[in-house]
TORFIGU-636818 format. One record per residue (C-alpha): x, y, z; chain. Coordinates in Angstrom, 2 decimals. Layout:
# TORFIGU-636818
+---------+---------+---------+-----+
|    east |   north |      up | mol |
+---------+---------+---------+-----+
|       X |       Y |       Z |   A |
...
+---------+---------+---------+-----+
END
This chain:
# TORFIGU-636818
+---------+---------+---------+-----+
|    east |   north |      up | mol |
+---------+---------+---------+-----+
|   48.17 |   15.66 |  -28.53 |   A |
|   44.69 |   17.05 |  -27.79 |   A |
|   42.50 |   17.03 |  -30.90 |   A |
|   38.88 |   17.57 |  -31.85 |   A |
|   37.23 |   15.29 |  -34.35 |   A |
|   34.58 |   15.90 |  -36.96 |   A |
|   31.27 |   14.17 |  -36.42 |   A |
|   31.22 |   14.35 |  -32.65 |   A |
|   28.22 |   13.24 |  -30.64 |   A |
|   25.09 |   15.16 |  -29.74 |   A |
|   26.54 |   15.77 |  -26.28 |   A |
|   29.04 |   18.13 |  -27.92 |   A |
|   27.08 |   19.59 |  -30.85 |   A |
|   23.65 |   20.15 |  -29.32 |   A |
|   22.08 |   18.14 |  -32.16 |   A |
|   19.54 |   15.43 |  -31.33 |   A |
|   21.08 |   12.03 |  -30.61 |   A |
|   20.99 |    9.67 |  -33.59 |   A |
|   18.44 |    6.89 |  -33.53 |   A |
|   19.43 |    3.25 |  -33.96 |   A |
|   16.96 |    2.83 |  -36.81 |   A |
|   13.23 |    3.44 |  -36.87 |   A |
|   10.88 |    2.47 |  -34.08 |   A |
|    9.65 |   -1.12 |  -34.12 |   A |
|    6.45 |   -2.69 |  -32.88 |   A |
|    6.68 |   -4.60 |  -29.58 |   A |
|    3.28 |   -6.31 |  -29.75 |   A |
|    2.36 |   -9.19 |  -32.03 |   A |
|   -1.32 |   -9.20 |  -30.98 |   A |
|   -2.90 |   -6.52 |  -33.13 |   A |
|   -6.57 |   -6.71 |  -32.13 |   A |
|   -7.75 |   -3.84 |  -29.97 |   A |
|   -5.55 |   -1.40 |  -28.10 |   A |
|   -2.06 |   -1.97 |  -26.69 |   A |
|   -1.29 |    0.89 |  -24.28 |   A |
|    0.55 |    2.16 |  -21.18 |   A |
|    3.96 |    0.52 |  -21.79 |   A |
|    6.91 |    0.54 |  -19.42 |   A |
|   10.51 |   -0.56 |  -19.98 |   A |
|   13.40 |   -1.75 |  -17.81 |   A |
|   17.03 |   -2.14 |  -18.90 |   A |
|   18.87 |   -5.30 |  -17.79 |   A |
|   22.51 |   -5.74 |  -16.79 |   A |
|   23.41 |   -7.66 |  -19.96 |   A |
|   22.22 |   -4.80 |  -22.18 |   A |
|   18.85 |   -6.33 |  -23.01 |   A |
|   15.53 |   -4.87 |  -21.90 |   A |
|   11.98 |   -5.83 |  -20.93 |   A |
|    8.77 |   -4.15 |  -22.11 |   A |
|    5.38 |   -4.51 |  -20.41 |   A |
|    2.02 |   -3.07 |  -21.38 |   A |
|   -1.73 |   -3.50 |  -21.04 |   A |
|   -3.64 |   -5.13 |  -23.86 |   A |
|   -7.27 |   -5.46 |  -24.93 |   A |
|   -6.44 |   -9.01 |  -26.01 |   A |
|   -4.15 |  -11.62 |  -24.52 |   A |
|   -1.61 |  -14.21 |  -25.53 |   A |
|   -2.94 |  -16.28 |  -22.61 |   A |
|   -6.26 |  -17.05 |  -20.96 |   A |
|   -7.39 |  -13.55 |  -19.97 |   A |
|  -10.47 |  -12.57 |  -21.95 |   A |
|  -12.10 |  -10.45 |  -19.22 |   A |
|  -10.98 |   -6.89 |  -19.82 |   A |
|   -7.41 |   -5.76 |  -20.31 |   A |
|   -4.45 |   -7.99 |  -19.46 |   A |
|   -0.77 |   -7.33 |  -18.75 |   A |
|    1.72 |   -8.49 |  -21.37 |   A |
|    5.52 |   -8.74 |  -21.41 |   A |
|    8.15 |   -9.26 |  -24.09 |   A |
|   11.95 |   -9.33 |  -23.81 |   A |
|   14.38 |   -7.81 |  -26.30 |   A |
|   18.13 |   -8.11 |  -26.85 |   A |
|   20.39 |   -5.06 |  -26.67 |   A |
|   20.12 |   -4.59 |  -30.44 |   A |
|   16.32 |   -4.71 |  -30.32 |   A |
|   15.96 |   -8.28 |  -31.57 |   A |
|   13.06 |  -10.02 |  -29.81 |   A |
|   14.02 |  -12.70 |  -27.29 |   A |
|   10.44 |  -13.97 |  -27.22 |   A |
|    8.56 |  -14.89 |  -30.40 |   A |
|    5.52 |  -13.09 |  -29.01 |   A |
|    4.36 |  -11.32 |  -25.86 |   A |
|    3.46 |  -13.42 |  -22.81 |   A |
|    0.60 |  -12.84 |  -20.37 |   A |
|    1.90 |  -11.72 |  -16.97 |   A |
|   -1.24 |  -11.98 |  -14.84 |   A |
|   -2.78 |  -15.23 |  -13.63 |   A |
|   -5.77 |  -13.46 |  -12.04 |   A |
|   -8.11 |  -12.75 |  -14.92 |   A |
|  -11.26 |  -11.28 |  -13.37 |   A |
|  -11.74 |   -7.68 |  -14.44 |   A |
|   -9.19 |   -5.38 |  -16.03 |   A |
|   -5.45 |   -5.57 |  -15.32 |   A |
|   -3.79 |   -2.24 |  -16.07 |   A |
|   -1.03 |    0.31 |  -15.45 |   A |
|    1.88 |   -2.15 |  -15.41 |   A |
|    5.35 |   -1.18 |  -14.18 |   A |
|    8.52 |   -3.26 |  -14.48 |   A |
|   11.86 |   -3.33 |  -12.66 |   A |
|   14.89 |   -5.41 |  -13.64 |   A |
|   17.16 |   -7.16 |  -11.13 |   A |
|   20.96 |   -7.55 |  -11.42 |   A |
|   20.72 |  -11.17 |  -12.59 |   A |
|   18.34 |  -10.24 |  -15.42 |   A |
|   15.21 |  -11.42 |  -13.65 |   A |
|   12.44 |   -8.86 |  -13.32 |   A |
|    9.38 |   -7.84 |  -11.33 |   A |
|    6.09 |   -6.64 |  -12.81 |   A |
|    3.44 |   -4.82 |  -10.80 |   A |
|    0.02 |   -3.60 |  -11.88 |   A |
|   -3.44 |   -2.53 |  -10.73 |   A |
|   -6.11 |   -5.23 |  -10.84 |   A |
|   -9.89 |   -4.96 |  -10.76 |   A |
|  -12.60 |   -2.51 |  -11.62 |   A |
|  -11.96 |    1.19 |  -11.02 |   A |
|  -12.89 |    1.96 |   -7.44 |   A |
|  -12.00 |   -1.47 |   -6.10 |   A |
|   -8.51 |   -2.14 |   -7.44 |   A |
|   -5.71 |   -4.07 |   -5.75 |   A |
|   -1.97 |   -3.94 |   -6.45 |   A |
|   -0.62 |   -7.23 |   -7.81 |   A |
|    2.90 |   -8.30 |   -8.71 |   A |
|    4.78 |  -11.27 |  -10.14 |   A |
|    8.46 |  -12.14 |  -10.53 |   A |
|   10.08 |  -13.66 |  -13.61 |   A |
|   13.46 |  -15.28 |  -14.26 |   A |
|   15.85 |  -13.78 |  -16.79 |   A |
|   14.59 |  -16.19 |  -19.45 |   A |
|   10.99 |  -15.12 |  -18.86 |   A |
|    9.99 |  -18.15 |  -16.79 |   A |
|    7.63 |  -17.16 |  -13.93 |   A |
|    9.25 |  -17.35 |  -10.50 |   A |
|    5.87 |  -17.06 |   -8.80 |   A |
|    3.18 |  -19.61 |   -9.71 |   A |
|    0.57 |  -16.87 |   -9.40 |   A |
|    0.26 |  -13.14 |   -8.82 |   A |
|    0.63 |  -11.91 |   -5.25 |   A |
|   -1.28 |   -9.01 |   -3.68 |   A |
|    0.86 |   -6.19 |   -2.29 |   A |
|   -1.82 |   -4.27 |   -0.41 |   A |
|   -3.34 |   -5.52 |    2.84 |   A |
|   -5.66 |   -2.51 |    3.06 |   A |
|   -8.53 |   -3.56 |    0.77 |   A |
|  -11.14 |   -0.88 |    1.33 |   A |
|  -11.75 |    1.26 |   -1.74 |   A |
|   -9.13 |    1.51 |   -4.49 |   A |
|   -5.36 |    1.07 |   -4.85 |   A |
|   -3.85 |    2.36 |   -8.10 |   A |
|   -0.83 |    3.65 |  -10.03 |   A |
|    1.85 |    1.17 |   -8.91 |   A |
|    5.57 |    1.66 |   -9.45 |   A |
|    8.52 |   -0.62 |   -8.66 |   A |
|   12.24 |   -0.19 |   -8.02 |   A |
|   14.91 |   -2.86 |   -7.49 |   A |
|   18.15 |   -2.58 |   -5.49 |   A |
|   21.59 |   -4.07 |   -6.20 |   A |
|   20.74 |   -7.23 |   -4.24 |   A |
|   17.49 |   -7.86 |   -6.11 |   A |
|   15.24 |   -6.67 |   -3.29 |   A |
|   12.40 |   -4.46 |   -4.45 |   A |
|    9.92 |   -1.90 |   -3.22 |   A |
|    6.43 |   -1.24 |   -4.55 |   A |
|    4.64 |    2.08 |   -4.23 |   A |
|    1.08 |    3.04 |   -5.10 |   A |
|   -1.77 |    5.45 |   -4.43 |   A |
|   -4.45 |    4.34 |   -1.99 |   A |
|   -7.88 |    5.81 |   -1.40 |   A |
|   -7.55 |    5.36 |    2.34 |   A |
|   -4.70 |    4.18 |    4.54 |   A |
|   -3.63 |    1.94 |    7.39 |   A |
|   -1.90 |    5.10 |    8.64 |   A |
|   -3.40 |    8.44 |    9.56 |   A |
|   -4.34 |    9.71 |    6.09 |   A |
|   -8.10 |    9.51 |    5.75 |   A |
|   -8.40 |   12.59 |    3.54 |   A |
|   -8.48 |   11.35 |   -0.05 |   A |
|   -5.61 |    9.46 |   -1.63 |   A |
|   -2.42 |    8.56 |    0.23 |   A |
|    0.93 |    7.11 |   -0.84 |   A |
|    1.78 |    3.57 |    0.26 |   A |
|    4.89 |    1.40 |   -0.02 |   A |
|    5.92 |   -2.15 |    0.79 |   A |
|    9.36 |   -3.78 |    0.65 |   A |
|   10.17 |   -7.29 |   -0.57 |   A |
|   13.23 |   -9.54 |   -0.46 |   A |
|   14.64 |  -10.84 |   -3.73 |   A |
|   12.77 |  -14.13 |   -3.25 |   A |
|    9.46 |  -12.27 |   -2.98 |   A |
|    9.13 |  -12.51 |    0.80 |   A |
|    7.52 |   -9.35 |    2.22 |   A |
|    9.92 |   -7.38 |    4.41 |   A |
|    7.02 |   -5.40 |    5.86 |   A |
|    4.02 |   -7.08 |    7.50 |   A |
|    1.78 |   -4.55 |    5.76 |   A |
|    2.23 |   -1.56 |    3.51 |   A |
|    3.25 |    1.66 |    5.24 |   A |
|    2.10 |    5.21 |    4.62 |   A |
|    4.80 |    7.28 |    2.94 |   A |
|    3.30 |   10.77 |    3.23 |   A |
|    3.11 |   12.80 |    6.42 |   A |
|    1.08 |   15.66 |    4.92 |   A |
|   -2.48 |   14.35 |    4.80 |   A |
|   -4.52 |   17.29 |    3.54 |   A |
|   -6.18 |   16.64 |    0.18 |   A |
|   -4.96 |   14.04 |   -2.33 |   A |
|   -1.52 |   12.47 |   -2.69 |   A |
|   -1.17 |   10.64 |   -6.03 |   A |
|    1.08 |    9.52 |   -8.90 |   A |
|    3.96 |    8.09 |   -6.80 |   A |
|    7.30 |    6.98 |   -8.17 |   A |
|   10.23 |    5.30 |   -6.43 |   A |
|   13.96 |    4.76 |   -6.99 |   A |
|   16.69 |    3.03 |   -5.00 |   A |
|   19.97 |    4.86 |   -4.47 |   A |
|   23.30 |    3.08 |   -5.08 |   A |
|   23.73 |    3.03 |   -1.30 |   A |
|   20.54 |    1.00 |   -0.83 |   A |
|   18.18 |    3.69 |    0.46 |   A |
|   15.14 |    4.67 |   -1.59 |   A |
|   13.33 |    7.86 |   -2.51 |   A |
|    9.58 |    8.16 |   -3.09 |   A |
|    8.08 |   11.20 |   -4.83 |   A |
|    4.46 |   11.98 |   -5.61 |   A |
|    2.14 |   14.72 |   -6.81 |   A |
|   -0.47 |   16.74 |   -4.94 |   A |
|   -2.93 |   19.50 |   -5.78 |   A |
|   -0.31 |   22.14 |   -4.94 |   A |
|    3.16 |   20.57 |   -4.96 |   A |
|    5.45 |   17.67 |   -5.75 |   A |
|    6.59 |   16.08 |   -2.51 |   A |
|    9.07 |   13.40 |   -1.56 |   A |
|   10.47 |   11.40 |    1.30 |   A |
|   13.61 |    9.30 |    1.72 |   A |
|   13.81 |    5.93 |    3.45 |   A |
|   16.66 |    3.72 |    4.61 |   A |
|   16.94 |    0.21 |    3.21 |   A |
|   15.14 |   -1.15 |    6.29 |   A |
|   12.19 |    1.18 |    5.70 |   A |
|   13.10 |    3.70 |    8.40 |   A |
|   12.23 |    7.25 |    7.29 |   A |
|   15.28 |    9.43 |    6.68 |   A |
|   13.07 |   12.51 |    6.62 |   A |
|   10.82 |   13.31 |    9.57 |   A |
|    8.29 |   14.78 |    7.16 |   A |
|    7.73 |   15.22 |    3.45 |   A |
|    9.95 |   17.66 |    1.56 |   A |
|    8.68 |   19.89 |   -1.24 |   A |
|   10.36 |   19.28 |   -4.58 |   A |
|    8.44 |   22.06 |   -6.32 |   A |
|    8.12 |   25.74 |   -5.43 |   A |
|    5.39 |   27.10 |   -7.74 |   A |
|    2.41 |   26.14 |   -5.56 |   A |
|    0.32 |   24.85 |   -8.46 |   A |
|   -1.32 |   21.55 |   -9.41 |   A |
|    1.21 |   18.86 |  -10.33 |   A |
|    0.89 |   15.37 |  -11.80 |   A |
|    2.81 |   12.30 |  -12.98 |   A |
|    5.92 |   12.86 |  -10.87 |   A |
|    8.95 |   10.59 |  -11.32 |   A |
|   12.40 |   10.19 |   -9.77 |   A |
|   15.74 |    8.58 |  -10.53 |   A |
|   18.91 |    8.52 |   -8.47 |   A |
|   22.50 |    9.47 |   -9.26 |   A |
|   25.82 |    7.83 |   -8.42 |   A |
|   26.32 |    9.94 |   -5.28 |   A |
|   22.87 |    8.97 |   -3.88 |   A |
|   21.39 |   12.25 |   -5.08 |   A |
|   18.32 |   12.29 |   -7.27 |   A |
|   16.41 |   14.08 |  -10.03 |   A |
|   12.65 |   14.66 |   -9.93 |   A |
|   10.45 |   15.48 |  -12.95 |   A |
|    6.73 |   16.18 |  -13.17 |   A |
|    3.88 |   17.85 |  -15.00 |   A |
|    2.81 |   21.29 |  -13.83 |   A |
|   -0.05 |   23.71 |  -14.33 |   A |
|    2.37 |   26.63 |  -13.90 |   A |
|    1.38 |   27.78 |  -17.38 |   A |
|   -2.29 |   27.07 |  -16.81 |   A |
|   -4.41 |   23.89 |  -16.96 |   A |
|   -4.85 |   24.16 |  -20.73 |   A |
|   -1.10 |   24.11 |  -21.37 |   A |
|    0.65 |   21.89 |  -18.82 |   A |
|    4.43 |   21.87 |  -18.92 |   A |
|    7.26 |   19.58 |  -17.79 |   A |
|    9.47 |   20.62 |  -14.90 |   A |
|   12.45 |   19.06 |  -13.13 |   A |
|   14.79 |   19.70 |  -10.21 |   A |
|   17.97 |   18.09 |   -8.88 |   A |
|   18.67 |   17.18 |   -5.26 |   A |
|   21.68 |   16.12 |   -3.21 |   A |
|   21.66 |   12.87 |   -1.25 |   A |
|   20.31 |   14.66 |    1.84 |   A |
|   17.42 |   16.14 |   -0.21 |   A |
|   19.02 |   19.60 |   -0.36 |   A |
|   17.98 |   21.21 |   -3.68 |   A |
|   20.83 |   21.62 |   -6.16 |   A |
|   18.69 |   23.98 |   -8.22 |   A |
|   17.18 |   27.07 |   -6.56 |   A |
|   13.85 |   26.26 |   -8.15 |   A |
|   12.42 |   23.88 |  -10.70 |   A |
|   13.31 |   24.40 |  -14.37 |   A |
|   11.10 |   23.91 |  -17.42 |   A |
|   12.12 |   20.92 |  -19.54 |   A |
|   10.05 |   21.53 |  -22.67 |   A |
|   11.38 |   24.27 |  -24.94 |   A |
|    8.25 |   24.17 |  -27.10 |   A |
|    5.58 |   26.06 |  -25.18 |   A |
|    2.72 |   25.89 |  -27.67 |   A |
|    0.10 |   23.38 |  -26.56 |   A |
|    0.43 |   21.03 |  -23.63 |   A |
|    3.03 |   18.49 |  -22.52 |   A |
|    2.35 |   15.34 |  -20.49 |   A |
|    5.26 |   13.83 |  -18.50 |   A |
|    6.71 |   10.38 |  -18.92 |   A |
|    9.65 |    9.69 |  -16.61 |   A |
|   13.17 |   10.82 |  -15.77 |   A |
|   16.04 |    8.35 |  -16.02 |   A |
|   19.67 |    8.90 |  -15.01 |   A |
|   22.82 |    7.49 |  -16.63 |   A |
|   25.89 |    6.18 |  -14.76 |   A |
|   27.67 |    9.50 |  -15.41 |   A |
|   24.74 |   11.30 |  -13.70 |   A |
|   23.46 |   12.87 |  -16.90 |   A |
|   19.73 |   12.35 |  -17.26 |   A |
|   16.89 |   12.29 |  -19.77 |   A |
|   13.27 |   13.37 |  -19.31 |   A |
|   10.53 |   11.99 |  -21.57 |   A |
|    7.10 |   13.41 |  -22.32 |   A |
|    4.29 |   13.66 |  -24.86 |   A |
|    3.76 |   16.98 |  -26.59 |   A |
|    1.02 |   18.68 |  -28.58 |   A |
|    3.69 |   19.88 |  -31.00 |   A |
|    7.25 |   19.13 |  -32.05 |   A |
|   10.47 |   20.72 |  -33.22 |   A |
|   10.69 |   17.63 |  -35.43 |   A |
|    8.48 |   16.60 |  -38.32 |   A |
|    5.43 |   15.41 |  -36.35 |   A |
|    2.74 |   18.06 |  -36.59 |   A |
|   -0.20 |   15.69 |  -37.08 |   A |
|   -1.07 |   15.15 |  -33.40 |   A |
|    0.69 |   14.41 |  -30.10 |   A |
|    4.31 |   13.29 |  -30.45 |   A |
|    6.77 |   11.49 |  -28.16 |   A |
|    9.64 |   13.69 |  -26.95 |   A |
|   12.70 |   13.61 |  -24.70 |   A |
|   15.41 |   15.99 |  -23.59 |   A |
|   18.94 |   15.29 |  -22.37 |   A |
|   20.71 |   17.02 |  -19.49 |   A |
|   24.25 |   16.93 |  -18.20 |   A |
|   24.91 |   16.08 |  -14.57 |   A |
|   25.09 |   19.78 |  -13.71 |   A |
|   21.56 |   20.34 |  -15.01 |   A |
|   22.47 |   22.09 |  -18.26 |   A |
|   20.59 |   20.94 |  -21.33 |   A |
|   22.55 |   19.04 |  -23.97 |   A |
|   20.31 |   20.13 |  -26.84 |   A |
|   18.76 |   23.51 |  -27.47 |   A |
|   15.38 |   21.78 |  -27.69 |   A |
|   13.76 |   18.45 |  -26.92 |   A |
|   14.09 |   15.78 |  -29.60 |   A |
|   11.33 |   13.74 |  -31.22 |   A |
|   11.33 |   10.03 |  -30.41 |   A |
|    8.87 |    8.85 |  -33.06 |   A |
|    9.48 |    8.70 |  -36.80 |   A |
|    5.92 |    7.50 |  -37.54 |   A |
|    3.94 |   10.73 |  -37.61 |   A |
|    0.46 |    9.65 |  -38.66 |   A |
|   -2.04 |   10.19 |  -35.84 |   A |
|   -1.08 |   10.41 |  -32.16 |   A |
|    1.85 |    9.14 |  -30.12 |   A |
|    1.20 |    8.98 |  -26.38 |   A |
|    3.33 |    9.29 |  -23.23 |   A |
|    6.78 |    7.65 |  -23.58 |   A |
|    8.66 |    5.78 |  -20.85 |   A |
|   12.44 |    5.45 |  -21.06 |   A |
|   15.46 |    3.77 |  -19.53 |   A |
|   19.24 |    3.90 |  -20.00 |   A |
|   20.84 |    0.71 |  -21.34 |   A |
|   24.18 |   -0.55 |  -20.05 |   A |
|   25.76 |    0.85 |  -23.23 |   A |
|   24.72 |    4.31 |  -22.06 |   A |
|   22.18 |    4.52 |  -24.86 |   A |
|   18.48 |    5.24 |  -24.48 |   A |
|   15.53 |    2.93 |  -25.03 |   A |
|   12.07 |    4.49 |  -25.33 |   A |
|    8.62 |    2.90 |  -25.48 |   A |
|    5.30 |    4.57 |  -26.16 |   A |
|    1.77 |    3.89 |  -27.41 |   A |
|    1.17 |    4.82 |  -31.04 |   A |
|   -2.12 |    5.26 |  -32.84 |   A |
|   -0.91 |    3.23 |  -35.77 |   A |
|    2.40 |    1.56 |  -36.56 |   A |
|    5.22 |    1.11 |  -39.04 |   A |
|    4.57 |   -2.59 |  -38.34 |   A |
|    1.39 |   -4.58 |  -38.93 |   A |
|   -0.78 |   -3.09 |  -36.17 |   A |
|   -3.16 |   -0.57 |  -37.68 |   A |
|   -6.03 |   -1.58 |  -35.38 |   A |
|   -6.16 |    1.07 |  -32.67 |   A |
|   -3.07 |    1.62 |  -30.45 |   A |
|    0.23 |   -0.28 |  -30.68 |   A |
|    3.39 |   -0.31 |  -28.52 |   A |
|    6.49 |    1.10 |  -30.18 |   A |
|   10.17 |    0.82 |  -29.22 |   A |
|   13.13 |    2.87 |  -30.38 |   A |
|   16.76 |    3.15 |  -29.29 |   A |
|   18.94 |    6.26 |  -29.40 |   A |
|   22.74 |    6.41 |  -29.40 |   A |
|   23.42 |    8.83 |  -26.57 |   A |
|   27.11 |    7.91 |  -26.29 |   A |
|   28.89 |    8.14 |  -29.62 |   A |
|   32.29 |    9.66 |  -29.07 |   A |
|   33.60 |    7.66 |  -26.10 |   A |
|   32.12 |    4.31 |  -27.05 |   A |
|   35.27 |    2.34 |  -26.20 |   A |
|   35.23 |    3.60 |  -22.60 |   A |
|   38.91 |    4.62 |  -22.52 |   A |
|   38.35 |    8.38 |  -22.76 |   A |
|   36.46 |   10.66 |  -20.43 |   A |
|   35.38 |   14.26 |  -20.20 |   A |
|   34.13 |   16.11 |  -23.25 |   A |
|   35.47 |   18.09 |  -26.19 |   A |
|   35.75 |   21.27 |  -24.12 |   A |
|   39.10 |   19.85 |  -22.93 |   A |
|   40.39 |   19.38 |  -26.49 |   A |
|   42.67 |   22.18 |  -27.62 |   A |
|   43.19 |   21.51 |  -31.28 |   A |
|   41.51 |   20.30 |  -34.43 |   A |
|   42.41 |   17.94 |  -37.20 |   A |
|   41.29 |   18.85 |  -40.72 |   A |
+---------+---------+---------+-----+
END
């Protein structure tokens, strides 16, 4: 008998997904600022959080350092405190990104050095947090000027690719910033002798890259420019699948902080910040693509329902059922945070329709500002979000802290035996 039950999940009601408790503080060091976190879900349901810190659990006292801490699926810490990632300690270490491998090990990448002369470093860690590399390794071989904004993605075999922005290039892009990538085997051996230039369009700046492997082993790189979001697909061996860059956006305006995640059919979703509403009120936009980069949406769609003030993008992450979530920071909120910027997210079904009428607020702590959130989907199908908070429900009231919160995106079919949604249910039970 087909029935409908009371208390169904947000995917059926349009209500925000329930949170698994309040946010909790990731950092134990509370001196100075803890900012720019990233998170990666692991195959066993646990997750890894990285961030940059004004202080360090290790020997880095020269500028910011990169810190990491592991958490179980229920949010319980697997490490008593954060651990310093970087072994190179001269100058600031910042903008860390993390990718988890199928065996639970993980890769961290970050920008190292003073602004204007940065390099891209990385280091691998075992599932238990033990370093697999005795020291950081440098990804870039081009060392003139600055390399910045690294991102990492890992394939099903544990191989990984790093992307970043470079002021200059070993390729033909000498006009401002370019997008670079380099592939690595699971054991950290470079699969490319040097980084390679991703972008074919070289006019003006190419910046804010993001990368994601497809289930089939290819990878997609997207980035922002002064007038568009662009992308390019590559085979697992690094061969371009597109002769030239494709345009993900259509508005012809300044874009920033682009991100991408892939779906089960090797398609992908791209999200970014846009000046379509003007530079004073940036908005969040997204667009879906088939595996061959054919747009599935005729044009980009606006993610944020609240249009007052500005929105700053986080990332897009896709679930195994091809639904996806986009995160961002917002000047306002449909929730209870009207004190300053808040952390927000919005769910979408695989067909691109929004699950909720509006975005939902990630933070419950509403005193002062919450900055840009990063998110990932856990193996349970639930969401984990991390963001910097100016204050904390924990013990860190000294500047910025790193907060973590989980949301129960999959309530109604938790046992995995059912499928579909309540639109297929023909009756009700009182």
